[in-house]
C-alpha positions as CSV (number, residue, x, y, z in Angstrom):
1,X,41.2,25.4,19.1
2,X,42.9,22.7,17.0
3,X,42.9,23.9,13.4
4,X,43.1,20.2,12.3
5,X,39.4,20.0,13.3
6,X,38.5,22.5,10.7
7,X,40.8,20.9,8.1
8,X,39.3,17.5,8.8
9,X,35.8,18.9,8.6
10,X,36.6,20.5,5.3
11,X,37.9,17.2,3.9
12,X,34.7,15.4,4.8
13,X,32.5,18.3,3.4
14,X,34.5,18.5,0.2
15,X,33.9,14.8,-0.4
16,X,30.3,15.2,0.4
17,X,29.9,18.2,-1.9
18,X,31.6,16.4,-4.8
19,X,29.2,13.4,-4.3
20,X,26.2,15.7,-4.1
21,X,27.2,17.5,-7.3
22,X,27.6,14.3,-9.2
23,X,24.3,13.0,-7.7
24,X,22.4,16.1,-8.8
25,X,23.9,16.1,-12.3
26,X,23.2,12.4,-12.8
27,X,19.7,12.6,-11.3
28,X,18.8,15.2,-14.1
29,X,20.1,12.7,-16.7
30,X,18.0,9.9,-15.1
31,X,14.9,12.1,-15.3
32,X,15.6,13.1,-18.9
33,X,16.2,9.5,-20.0
34,X,13.0,8.3,-18.3
35,X,10.9,11.1,-19.9
36,X,12.3,10.2,-23.3
37,X,11.8,6.5,-22.6
38,X,8.1,7.1,-21.7
39,X,7.6,9.1,-24.9
40,X,9.1,6.2,-26.9
41,X,6.6,3.8,-25.2
42,X,3.7,6.0,-26.3
43,X,5.0,5.8,-29.8
44,X,5.3,2.1,-29.6
45,X,9.1,2.2,-29.9
46,X,9.7,-0.6,-27.4
47,X,13.4,-1.2,-28.1
48,X,14.3,2.5,-27.9
49,X,12.2,2.8,-24.7
50,X,14.0,-0.1,-23.1
51,X,17.4,1.3,-24.0
52,X,16.6,4.7,-22.5
53,X,15.1,3.2,-19.3
54,X,18.1,0.9,-18.9
55,X,20.3,3.9,-19.3
56,X,18.4,5.6,-16.5
57,X,18.8,2.6,-14.3
58,X,22.5,2.5,-14.8
59,X,22.8,6.2,-13.9
60,X,20.7,5.6,-10.8
61,X,23.0,2.8,-9.8
62,X,25.9,5.3,-10.3
63,X,24.3,7.8,-8.0
64,X,24.0,5.1,-5.3
65,X,27.6,4.2,-5.7
66,X,28.7,7.8,-5.5
67,X,26.8,8.2,-2.2
68,X,27.9,5.0,-0.5
69,X,30.2,6.9,1.8
70,X,27.5,9.5,2.5
71,X,24.4,7.7,3.8
72,X,22.9,10.9,5.1
73,X,22.3,12.0,1.5
74,X,20.7,8.8,0.3
75,X,17.2,10.3,1.0
76,X,18.0,13.7,-0.5
77,X,15.3,15.1,-2.7
78,X,17.3,14.7,-5.9
79,X,17.8,11.0,-5.2
80,X,14.2,10.4,-4.5
81,X,13.1,12.3,-7.6
82,X,15.4,10.3,-9.8
83,X,14.2,7.0,-8.2
84,X,10.6,8.0,-8.6
85,X,11.0,8.8,-12.3
86,X,12.8,5.6,-12.9
87,X,10.1,3.6,-11.1
88,X,7.4,5.4,-13.2
89,X,9.2,4.6,-16.4
90,X,9.9,0.9,-15.5
91,X,6.4,0.4,-14.3
92,X,4.8,2.1,-17.3
93,X,6.9,-0.1,-19.6
94,X,5.6,-3.3,-17.8
95,X,2.0,-2.1,-17.8
96,X,2.0,-1.1,-21.5
97,X,3.5,-4.4,-22.5
98,X,1.2,-6.3,-20.1
99,X,4.2,-7.9,-18.4
100,X,4.9,-8.7,-14.8
101,X,5.1,-5.5,-12.8
102,X,8.5,-5.2,-11.0
103,X,8.5,-4.7,-7.2
104,X,10.5,-2.1,-5.4
105,X,12.9,-4.9,-4.4
106,X,13.3,-5.8,-8.1
107,X,14.2,-2.2,-8.8
108,X,16.5,-2.0,-5.7
109,X,14.9,1.1,-4.3
110,X,13.1,2.4,-1.3
111,X,9.3,1.8,-1.4
112,X,8.3,5.4,-1.1
113,X,9.6,6.7,-4.5
114,X,8.5,3.4,-5.9
115,X,4.9,4.0,-4.8
116,X,4.9,7.6,-6.1
117,X,6.2,6.3,-9.4
118,X,3.4,3.7,-9.4
119,X,0.9,6.5,-8.8
120,X,2.3,8.7,-11.6
121,X,2.2,5.7,-14.0
122,X,-1.6,6.1,-13.8
123,X,-1.3,9.3,-15.7
124,X,0.7,7.7,-18.5
125,X,-1.9,4.9,-18.7
126,X,-4.7,7.4,-19.0
127,X,-2.9,9.0,-22.0
128,X,-2.5,5.5,-23.5
129,X,-6.2,4.7,-22.9
130,X,-7.2,7.9,-24.7
131,X,-5.0,6.9,-27.6
132,X,-6.7,3.5,-27.7
133,X,-10.1,5.1,-27.6
134,X,-9.2,7.2,-30.6
135,X,-8.0,4.1,-32.4
136,X,-11.3,2.3,-31.4
137,X,-9.5,-0.4,-29.5
138,X,-12.1,-0.6,-26.8
139,X,-11.2,-3.9,-25.3
140,X,-7.5,-2.9,-24.8
141,X,-8.7,0.5,-23.4
142,X,-10.9,-1.3,-20.9
143,X,-7.9,-3.5,-19.9
144,X,-5.9,-0.4,-19.3
145,X,-8.6,1.2,-17.2
146,X,-8.8,-2.0,-15.1
147,X,-5.1,-1.9,-14.4
148,X,-5.3,1.8,-13.4
149,X,-8.2,1.0,-11.1
150,X,-6.1,-1.8,-9.5
151,X,-3.2,0.5,-8.9
152,X,-5.4,3.0,-7.1
153,X,-6.8,0.3,-4.9
154,X,-3.3,-0.8,-4.0
155,X,-2.1,2.7,-3.2
156,X,-5.2,3.3,-1.0
157,X,-4.1,0.4,1.2
158,X,-0.9,2.4,2.2
159,X,-2.1,4.3,5.2
160,X,0.8,6.0,6.9
161,X,1.5,9.6,7.9
162,X,2.4,11.9,5.0
163,X,5.8,12.6,6.6
164,X,6.7,8.9,6.1
165,X,5.4,8.6,2.6
166,X,6.3,12.1,1.2
167,X,2.7,13.0,0.6
168,X,1.6,9.7,-1.1
169,X,-2.0,10.4,-0.1
170,X,-2.1,13.3,-2.6
171,X,-0.6,11.2,-5.3
172,X,-3.3,8.6,-4.7
173,X,-6.0,11.2,-4.8
174,X,-4.8,12.5,-8.1
175,X,-4.6,9.0,-9.5
176,X,-8.1,8.2,-8.3
177,X,-9.4,11.4,-10.1
178,X,-7.7,10.3,-13.3
179,X,-9.3,6.9,-13.1
180,X,-12.8,8.4,-12.7
181,X,-12.3,10.7,-15.6
182,X,-11.0,7.8,-17.7
183,X,-14.0,5.6,-16.7
184,X,-16.3,8.4,-17.9
185,X,-14.4,8.7,-21.2
186,X,-14.5,5.0,-21.8
187,X,-18.2,4.8,-20.9
188,X,-19.1,7.6,-23.2
189,X,-17.1,6.0,-26.1
190,X,-18.8,2.6,-25.5
191,X,-22.3,4.2,-25.5
192,X,-21.5,6.1,-28.7
193,X,-20.2,2.9,-30.4
194,X,-23.4,1.1,-29.5
195,X,-25.5,3.9,-30.9
196,X,-23.5,3.8,-34.1
197,X,-23.9,0.1,-34.4
198,X,-27.7,0.3,-33.8
199,X,-28.1,3.0,-36.4
200,X,-26.0,1.0,-38.9
201,X,-28.2,-2.1,-38.4
202,X,-31.4,-0.2,-39.1
């Protein structure tokens, strides 16, 4: 047996291991920056949120660069998780600001983590809608609910086996349940407001 074969294999695996370790480390940084960015969005700190989400995007680009020579790892779990969190943060930002929602091409990513990020953005929008209801901003709350509803309708059109979409059907089902709960919350608040106005006019 040629010992050079083992040596060559080790060289390839050492490089792959180094790329993997960098990818895992940076994916955690991506997820942290996205979570902090979304928290800033909920606080209305738009500039801080954009800065954090931009940082996450740069880190994600770095992961892709590190894995250029290792295409077999581009669909590893840590890459998909980081991409999904970045998509969620970027989509949430656009939806909160009522801006044009970026596509997966705009974000330079595979459509699967993008679609999961879109589904998870519904949860952030529900949280925003509840905040709006507490602040009695019913018109903006209704706009938010309509956007959530539109996302679920879009996700429902993606009808492929779960093995291809990493279980997108479940993400869609969770999003749909959040929309229905949010619709009930909005309806209850609107009814209460009408009753309050009726009593005030008597």
